N, C-alpha and C positions, 0 to 999 in steps of 0.2 A: 193523478195527472201531474207530471213534473212541472216545476215552475219555469216559465220561459226565460231564456238567457237575458240578462239585464242589458238594456240599451246603454251606450256610453253616457247619454244625458242623465239616465237614472243613476249611474255611478257618480256623476258629478254632484247629484243632489246630496250624496252622503257627506259632503263637506259642510252642509248647512244645518243638518239635524240628524240625530241618531235614528236609524231605521227602527220601526216598531218590531216587537218580538214576533208578530205574525207575518213579517215580511217574507220569510222563506216558505210559508205554507198557504198564503191567502192573497190573491191578487187585489182584493178589496183593501187590504192593509197598505199595499203599495200605492194605490190610487189616493187614499186619504192622506198618506204621508206626503206625497207630491203636492197635494192641495194645501196642506198646512205650510209647507215650505214656500209656496208661491204667495202666501198671504203676508210674508214678511214685509214690513214697511221700513222706512228710513229710520235707523237708530238715532235717538235724540241726542246722545252725547257719548260717542264711542271712546273707549280708553285708548291710550297710545298703543298698547299691545294689540287691541282689536284693529286699530288702523294699520299697523304693520302687517298683521296676519291677513287682513282683508286685502291689502295692496299686493301682497305676495300671491295670495290665492287667485286674485283676479288676473294674474299672468298665466294661469294654467288653462289651456284650451278646454272648452265646454263649461268648466266651472266659471270662467270669465263670462261666458254667454248666460249662464244661469243667474249670476248676480245682476246682469242687465235686465233679464226677464222679470226678476223680482221688482226692480225699480220701475220698470215699465208698467207693471200691474198697479203699483202705487200711483203712478201718474194718471193712468186711465181712471182709477177710482176718483181721484181729485177732479178730473175734468168732467166726470159724470155730474158733479154737483153744479158746475158752472162752466160751460164750454166757451163763454165769451171773455173769460178772464185771461188777459195776455200773460200775466205772471205764471199761470199754470201751463200755458203753452211753452213759455221759456223753460220751465222745469222739465217738460217732456223733451224739448230739444236738447237740453243738457244731458239727459239720459241717452238720447239717440247718438250723441257723439261717441259714446263708448262702444257703439256697434259698427263704427266705421272700419272697414277691412284694411284701409291704408295705414292705420295707426299701429305702430309696433307695440309689443307688450309693455316695455318700460314707459312709453308715452301714455298708454291707457291706464296703467297703474298710477302714475303720477297725476294725471289729469283727474282721475276718479277721486283721489284723496281730496283734492282742492274743490272739485265740483260737488262732492257730497256735502261739504260744509256750506257752500254757496246755495245749493238747492234747498237745504233746510231753511236757510234765511229767506229765499225767494217765497216759500210758502208762508213763512211767518209775516213777512212784510206785505205780501200780497193781500192778506186778509184785512190789513189796515189801510193800505194805499190804493186798492183797486176802486172800490166804491162806484162800480158801474161804468168806469171809463175804460174803453177798449183800446187805448193807445198807450204805449210804454216807450220811453226814450232810453237809449243806451246809457246816457250819462246818469240817469236816475237808477237804472239797474246796477251800474257799477258802484255808485255811491252807497246804495242800500246794502250791497253785499261785500263791500271792501273789508269790513271788520271780519266777516266770516272767511274771506280769502286769506287774511293774515293768520287766522287760526288754522286754516287748511295748510298754509305754508309751514307752520310749526309742526304739524303732523307729517308733512312731506319730508321735512328735515329728518325726523325720526325714521321714516321709511327708508330714505336714501342712505342713512347711516347704518342700517341693519346689515349684518354679515351676508345673508343670502342676496340682498339687493346689490351690495358692493361687488359680490362675486359675479352676478349677472351682468352688471355694468362693465366690469373688467373684461368679461368674455365678449361683449359687444363693442369693446374699444370706445366706450363713452366716458371720456375723462372729465367733462364738465356737464353734468346732467341737467343743471338748471338752464344753461345756455342751449343745450340740445332740446329740452322741452320747449323753451321759448321759440326756437326756430320752427319746430314742428307745429306748435299751436298757431303761430303767425301764418304759416302756410295753410293750415286748416281754415283759419278765418277768411283768408282771401278766396278760397275755393268753395266756401260753404254756400249752398243754395237749397231751395225747397226740394228739388229733385233728389239730391243726395240724402237729405233727411228722410224723405219719403221711402227711398230704397232701403235705408236702415230700418225703418219701421216695418216694412214688408218682410225683411229677413227675420225680425223678431216675431212678427205675427205668425209666420210659417212654423217657427219653433214652438210657439205657444199653442197653436192649433194642434200640433202633435201631442203635446203634454196634456192639454185639456180634453182631447178626444179620449185619452186613456182614463182620465178621471171620470168622464161621463160613462165610459164603458164598464169600468171596474168598481167605481166608488159607490158609496151608499147614496140613497135617494137625495139626501140634503146636499151633500157635496156635489153630486152630479148636477142638480138643478142650479146651484150657485155657479158651477163652472160654465154651464150653458149661458147664464146671464153675463158672466165676465166676457165670454167669447163674443157675445152680441155687442157688448160695449166696445170691445177692441175693434170690431168691424165698423161700428158707427163712427168711432173716432178717426178711423182710416178715411172714411168718407169726407171728413171735415178737415183733413190734414192741410190741404192747400190754403184754405182760408185761415186756419188757426196758426200755421207756421208763418204766414205772412205778417202776423202781429209780432212774431218773436224774432224774425230773421235779422233785421238791422240791429236791434238792441243786443242780440247775441254776438254778432260780429264785433260790435264795439267792445263788448265785455271781454271777448277773447283777445282782442288787440291789447286792451289794458292789462289783462292777465299775463300775456306774453312779455310785456315790458316789465311788469312787476317781478316775474321770474328771472328776467335778465338782470335786474338790479340785485336780486337775491343771490344770483350766481356770482356777481362781483363781490358781494358781502362775504360769501363763503371763502372765495379765493383759495380753493383747495381742490385737489382731485379726490372726489368722494370715494373712489375705489382704493385710496391709500390713506394718507394722513395730511394734516395741514402743512403747507409749504414752510420750510424752516429757514428760508434765506433772510438776510438782514436787509432792512430798508434804509437807504441812505437818507439821513435827515435833510429836509429842505428849509427848515427854520433854524436860525442860529440862536444860541444863548444870549441873554440880554447883555452880559458883560462883553461879549464880542461885538454886539451892536454898538455899545457905547464906544469901544475902541475904534470901530470902523467909521462911525459918524464923525468922530474927532479928526480922522484923517481925510475922509471924503464925505462932505456934508450931503450930497445928493439933493433930495427934495426938502431937506430940513431948513427951517427958518430959525433965527435967533431973536428972541424978544423977551421982555420982562413979563408980558401978559399974552394970553392967547388971542388970536384973531377972531375965533368963534367960540366963546366960552360955553361950557356945558351948562345945561339947565340945573337949577338948584332945587326945584320943586317938581315932584312927580305929577303928571296930569291926572285928572279924574277919569275913571274908566267907565265908558258908556256901557249900558246893559248889553250883555252878550259878547263884549270884547275881552281881550286878555290883559292881564296886569303887567306893567313894566316898572313898578315901584320898587323900593328897597325890600319890601316884604314879599315880592313875587318869587315863585319857585324857580330854581335853576332850570334852564340857562337864561331866564328873563330877568333875573334879579338886578335891579338898578340900571336897566337898559336905557331908561329915560335920560340919564346923565350923559349918554353918548350923543345926544341931540343938542343943537344950539338954537337959541332964539325961540323956537317953537317946535312942538311935536303934535301931530294931528292924527286922531283915530280915523281910519278910512276903510272902505271895502273895495277891493279891486275887482273890476268886472271880468267875467269869463273871457278868455282870449288874451288877457294882459300877459306879457312876457317879462319875467324877471331874470336877472343874471347874478350869479355869485362867483367871485374869483376864489379859487381854492389852490392848495398845494396837494401833492399826492397823499398826504396823511390827514388832510382836512375832511370834515364831514360835509356831504352835499346839502343836507337839510339843516343848515345852520340858521342863526337869527338874522344876520345882516345880508341885505340884497340891494340891488339897484335896478332901475328900469333898463330894459334892453337898449333904449336910445342913449342913455347915459354911458353904457358900456361901449357902444359903437363910437361914441365921441372921444373916447380915450385913445391917445396915440403912443403911450409908453407906460412902462412900469412906474416910473417916477411920477407921472401924472396921476396914476391910480393911487399910489401911496399918499401923494399930496392932497388930492381932492377929497379922498375918503378917509384920510388920517389912519392908515393901517401900517403899524410898525413891522419891521422885518421879522422880529421874533414872535409876532402874532400869526403871520400868514406868509409863507414862502412864495406864493403865487405860482404861475406856470400853467394852470389849467382853469377852466371855467365850466359851469353847468347852468342850463337854462330851465326855468320852471314856467310852464304855461298854465294859467289858472283855468281849471276845467269848467265845463258847464255846471250850472247850479247857482247857488246864492252868492258866489264870489269868494274872495279871500280877505279875511280880516288882517289889517296891517296897522302899523304906526309909521308915519313918514314925516320927514323934516330935514333941515340941514345937519350934516355931520359936524359934531363938535371937534375943535382942535384937540390933539392928543400930545401930552407932555412926555418926554423920554424920562423914565425913572430907572434907577439901578435895581439890583437884586434885593436890596433892603427896602425898596419903595421910595427912596429919596430922589428928588429932582436932580437931573444931570445938567451941569452948566459947562460953558466953554471957559477959556482962559480969562475972559473979561467978565465972567459972572453971569452971562446971559443964559436963560433957559433955552432948551432945544425943543422945538415943536414941529408937528406935522399940521398944517393949517386947517384941513377939512373944508367945509362949506358946501360940498355937493349934496344933492338930496339922497339920503339913504333911506332904506325901507327895512323895518324890523317885522319879522313874522314869527308866529309860534311854530317851531320846527315840526310839531306833531299835527299841524293843520295842513302840511304838505303831503299830498298823495304821491308816493314814489312812482306810481305808474305814469305820472305826467312830468317826471324829471327826465331831461335829455341825457344821452350819453355825454361823458366829459369831452371837451375839446381843448385845444392848446391856445393860450392867449397870444402866442407869437412873441412874447417878451422874454422868452427863456425862463428857465427855472431859477437860476441864480447865476451870478458871475462874480469873479474875484475882484472886480473893479470897485463895485459899490456894496455888494451884499456879503462878500467874504464867506460864502457858503460853498461847499463842494457840490458841483452840479451832479445830478444822478448819472451813473454810468450807463451807457447804452441808450435805448429809446424807452422811456417809461411807458408802461401799459396803462391806457386810460380806463380806469375802473371806478364805478360808483362806490360810495362809502356812506352809509346812513348812520345817524345817531338814533339808537333804539331806546330812547328814554320813555318814561311814563309821566302822565299828567299828575 
């Protein structure tokens, strides 16, 4: 009897495992092969090559569907152990996102790379964090998976840089893939509901019923019986979908919103068209060299005061570091080395409550997640560039200004900071010597406003705002003697990606 013509879904299975030798002559071999493929669980630590290959394969119709079916099988197995664990329902919902028909192939491929990392972390953390509680907050879900999202973005970088993906993106006229992904994911989060997730599950169940029916019909007794048990589990979980997904829906929406913002920041960091190469244009500097600052200040003092001693002298001794806080002493690691000396009179270790809004004034080349910040109320009280430079003691060659970024402390334990009055800052030349006027007086920016120092790596990029304009201009030839940027600068985030 001739072998039946292979179904397209059976052809798709060939991407995941080599067909057994008896494939051409025995239907039982086909059934057992299908069964083995469906047993695939989440890879613990895929290589970069596997990530790229998996991402590209997931853009192929039917093969994409099969990878979702494999993941769905793993989700159902996990839920069989505990159907009340909200972490496992979140993992299932993450898998169902890949079955949404409204998502284009590039979105699915990109989303799956990041989701795969996060989903493994959801299972790992869930085993520790669940402990019988059937409520999960979105802020906790994001916090626990943020590190895995960062790893996923690293793998997504590799996928988007691959030649086949660049070609696909060029054909689709997607010049900024991260921004495109961000927009699509934000739209997905706003429209996500139990009905849409249930419909995705039903589509997967229909496909799995087709596959498992053939395993039962053609397979050996062992695989046939196991396939029947799996099918029964799939039907049982379907009956519990409304209750289970209710536990996961709000946390998942919050997670997707955070992911969208993080991808938006990553797109700004890339600042390139992934289908081509890094942009090669020159950036007009908005900070001027210290020698020009010295010359400019001698002509137009601006906010500078002349005095023998500072109005707010810097601290001479580093504070003791409370348990769990970060160090700002001379022995602290960059960029926190010696930060204590930029405070005057006192510096206090504090933890800012969730919802607190901080502002950092930056220029186009500054990093958003720097050390020095101020409360939003302090920023709103400033009326000019001179007021900012004077009150926070920021020299022209340190920060060219023009833009600002807001950070809102997310839900959770709060943000560790050091806070206190900003110390006066003395103008020094290129050799580090104090600059004086014709009368021998030193030149100072007085300081005195409350500044806040944070550890840059404690800032979650997903809670950084897009940059805005200060309204003070970028620079002007009256007091800064810096060439203003030509045209309208594009407001893009810029992160310092250091290590602890």
